[in-house]
C-alpha positions in Angstrom: 108.5 100.7 205.9 108.4 99.5 202.5 109.0 102.5 201.0 112.2 103.3 203.4 113.5 100.2 202.4 113.0 101.1 198.7 114.4 104.6 199.1 117.3 103.0 200.5 118.0 100.3 198.0 117.5 102.5 195.6 120.3 105.3 197.1 122.4 102.2 197.6 122.0 101.4 194.0 122.6 105.1 192.9 125.7 105.3 195.1 127.5 102.3 193.7 126.9 103.0 190.0 128.4 106.2 190.9 131.3 104.8 192.4 131.8 102.5 189.6 131.8 105.4 187.0 134.0 107.5 189.2 137.7 108.0 187.2 140.5 107.5 190.2 143.0 110.4 189.1 146.9 109.3 188.6 149.2 110.8 189.6 152.7 111.2 187.7 155.5 112.4 190.2 159.1 113.0 188.8 162.7 111.8 189.7 164.5 114.8 191.0 167.6 113.5 189.2 170.2 115.8 191.1 169.0 114.6 194.7 168.7 111.0 193.4 171.4 108.1 192.9 171.7 104.7 191.9 174.8 102.9 192.7 175.7 99.8 191.1 178.1 96.8 192.5 180.3 94.1 190.3 181.7 91.2 191.7 184.6 89.0 190.8 186.0 85.8 192.8 189.0 88.5 193.6 186.6 91.1 195.1 184.3 93.6 193.6 184.0 97.3 192.2 181.3 99.9 192.0 180.2 103.1 191.0 177.0 105.2 190.3 175.3 106.0 187.3 172.9 108.6 186.6 169.0 108.6 185.9 168.5 110.0 182.8 164.6 110.7 183.5 162.1 109.1 185.8 159.0 109.1 187.3 156.5 106.8 189.6 152.7 107.0 189.3 150.5 107.2 192.2 146.6 106.5 192.7 145.1 107.6 195.8 148.8 107.5 197.6 149.6 104.2 196.0 152.3 103.2 194.0 150.5 101.9 190.6 153.2 102.3 187.8 156.8 104.5 187.2 159.7 104.3 184.5 162.9 104.7 184.3 166.0 106.3 182.0 169.2 105.2 182.9 171.8 107.3 181.0 174.8 104.5 180.5 177.3 106.8 179.4 177.6 108.3 182.9 178.6 104.8 184.1 181.8 104.8 186.1 183.8 103.5 189.5 183.9 104.8 192.7 186.4 102.3 194.7 189.5 103.3 192.2 191.6 106.4 191.5 193.7 107.5 188.7 195.1 105.3 185.9 193.1 102.2 187.4 189.9 103.9 187.5 190.1 105.3 183.7 191.1 101.9 182.4 187.7 100.3 184.3 185.5 102.9 183.3 186.4 102.8 180.0 185.9 99.2 180.0 182.6 99.3 181.3 181.7 101.8 178.3 183.3 98.9 175.7 181.4 96.4 173.8 182.6 93.7 176.3 180.2 95.4 179.0 177.7 97.9 178.5 178.8 99.5 174.4 177.4 102.4 175.6 178.0 104.0 172.0 175.4 102.0 170.8 173.5 101.4 173.5 173.6 104.8 175.2 170.6 104.5 177.7 168.9 101.6 179.6 165.4 101.4 180.9 163.0 100.2 183.7 159.1 100.5 182.9 156.7 98.8 185.5 154.2 96.4 184.4 152.3 95.4 187.8 153.0 96.9 190.8 151.8 94.9 194.2 151.2 96.0 197.7 153.3 93.6 200.0 153.8 95.8 203.0 152.9 99.1 205.0 155.0 100.8 202.6 156.5 98.4 200.2 155.6 97.1 196.7 156.7 94.3 194.7 157.2 95.1 191.1 157.2 93.5 188.0 158.6 95.5 185.1 160.7 95.3 181.9 164.3 96.2 182.4 166.3 96.8 179.1 169.9 96.8 178.6 172.1 96.7 175.3 168.6 96.7 173.4 167.4 93.4 174.9 164.6 93.0 177.3 163.8 90.9 180.3 161.5 90.6 183.3 162.1 91.3 186.3 161.3 91.3 189.9 162.5 93.5 192.4 160.6 95.3 195.7 160.2 98.9 196.1 159.6 100.8 199.9 158.2 104.2 199.3 158.5 106.8 202.5 157.1 110.7 202.1 158.3 112.0 198.6 162.0 109.0 198.8 161.5 105.7 197.5 164.5 103.0 197.8 164.7 99.4 195.9 167.8 97.0 195.2 167.8 94.7 192.0 169.9 92.2 191.3 170.7 91.6 187.7 171.8 88.8 185.6 173.9 90.6 183.1 174.3 87.6 180.7 170.5 88.0 179.6 171.6 91.3 177.9 174.4 89.9 176.2 177.4 90.5 178.6 179.5 87.6 178.7 182.9 89.1 179.5 184.8 86.4 181.7 181.3 85.1 183.0 182.4 81.4 184.3 178.6 80.8 182.8 180.1 80.6 179.1 184.1 80.4 179.9 186.0 77.6 181.3 189.4 78.0 182.9 188.9 81.5 184.0 190.1 80.5 187.6 190.6 83.9 189.6 189.7 85.7 186.6 185.9 85.1 186.6 183.2 88.0 186.8 180.1 86.6 188.2 177.0 87.2 186.0 174.6 89.3 188.7 175.3 92.4 189.8 173.3 94.7 192.2 171.6 97.8 191.7 170.6 100.2 194.9 168.2 103.2 194.2 167.9 105.9 196.8 164.9 108.1 194.8 163.4 111.6 195.3 160.4 112.8 194.0 
């Protein structure tokens, strides 16, 4: 009986030590840029505008089918409005690319790097990461949902943290109905 107990303890010990030194493989899944979409929406006192922006590159990292990381680079030169046409579309698109907003000549990309990922539901994860826009990096937290080879997320971004103060009520008085709200939304539908 003592030998059986000793053998069981030894086998359990060996199994525990083996499991401790077993590396769990991480799998990096590239984002399919042409099948993925990022939509932005900005708000002002008198309404809103929305449009799209292209992903330059991106990936999600999994460990045993659990999300553990990711990073994205956004091509800021592709920012455009989808709610306007003609002359007004051209003016807004040009203004968004100017130094008043995203300054794409000097800052052609923005990036998002996942720092910590925590499961928060059956298919949901809370992500803490670093968002870089116009060369300024700030922490951001958001929820991402994964279903098969698709992911969806929505981020609220305070543009003033990235030096984008144009017509912000936080920095300028007497804007009245010309004010543009500090926060804008990014909604991403991703395929990998």
